[in-house]
N, C-alpha and C positions, 0 to 999 in steps of 0.2 A: 497886871492880872493878879488880883489878890482876893482871897475869901474874906468875908466879914462876919461879925456876930457869932452866933452859935456854930455856924458852919466852920469858921476858922478854929474855934476852940475844939470842936469834935474832930476836925481834920488833924490838928496837931497831936491829939491823943492817939488817933489811929496811926499817924506817921511814926510817932515814937514807938508804938507797939509793933509795927510791921516793918519799918524801913530804917529806923535810926542807926542800927548797928550793921545793916547789910548794904545800904546804899553808899557807894564810894564815889568820890569826886577827886580825880587825880590822886588816887591812893589814900585819901583821908576820909574818915567818917564824916557824914553830913548831919549836923544838928538842924533843928527847925530853922534857926537863924540862917544857917548856910543854905538851906533849901530855898529860902526867899531870895537869895542872890543869884539863883539859876536864871537862865533866860526863860521867857514865857513859853517857848516851844518845849523846853525840857520840863517845866512845871506842869504843863497841860496834861501830859500822859499820866502823871501821878495823881493829879486832880481827878481825871476820868476814872482811874482805878478806885479812888475813894468814893466818888459818886456812885459807881457801880455797887460798891459794898453797902451803900445805904439806899439802894433800889431807885436811883435816878439815872436813867440811861441817856447818855449824850451821844448823838451822831452828827457828823459833818460829812456831807456828800458833795462831790464836785460834779458840775454839769457844764458842758461847753455847748453854747448855742451857735452853731455854724452860720445860721442865717443872719445873726447879729455880730458874729466874730467876737464873742465875749464869753468870759468865764463867769461862773456863779458858784458860790459856796453856800450850801443850804444847811442850816442848823435845825436839828429836831431834838427835842427833849421830851421823852415819854409821850410823844405824839401830841403834846399840848402846846408846844411853842415851835413855830416854823417861820423862819425868816431867812432872807438871802443877803449875801455880802459879796463885794467884789474881790476881796482877798481872804486867804485862809487865816492870817493873823487876826483880822477883824472878826471873822466867824468864831475863832477860838475864844477871843475875849468876850464876845457876846454870850457864847454858850456857858462859860464859867459864871458870868454875872447873873444870867437867868437861872441857872441851876442853883446858885447860892441863894437867890431870892426864894426859889421854891423850897429849898431846905429850911431856910430861916422862918418861913411862914407855916411850916408844919406845926400842927397843934400837939 
């Protein structure tokens, strides 16, 4: 799960300005390169914080369908993108990919 294009450039500047010296991983400061070594689940929360700061709202909701005995994870981004996935990791990856596309396509 990685950002691309302008989203990656702008995220890294935001990360440097807001988290570079305060985010600690096992007692050591995390630079951009160290951030990318984190697990996707750890990166996801930071990505959501950044997308919030640029007015792209990402939500993932969980629904259990008792009649089908199955879980569903629903991704919604600013009410424009709505899709369902069987697992939370799939939903997270899709959410970041779609939010990155939306950001990169802004004029």
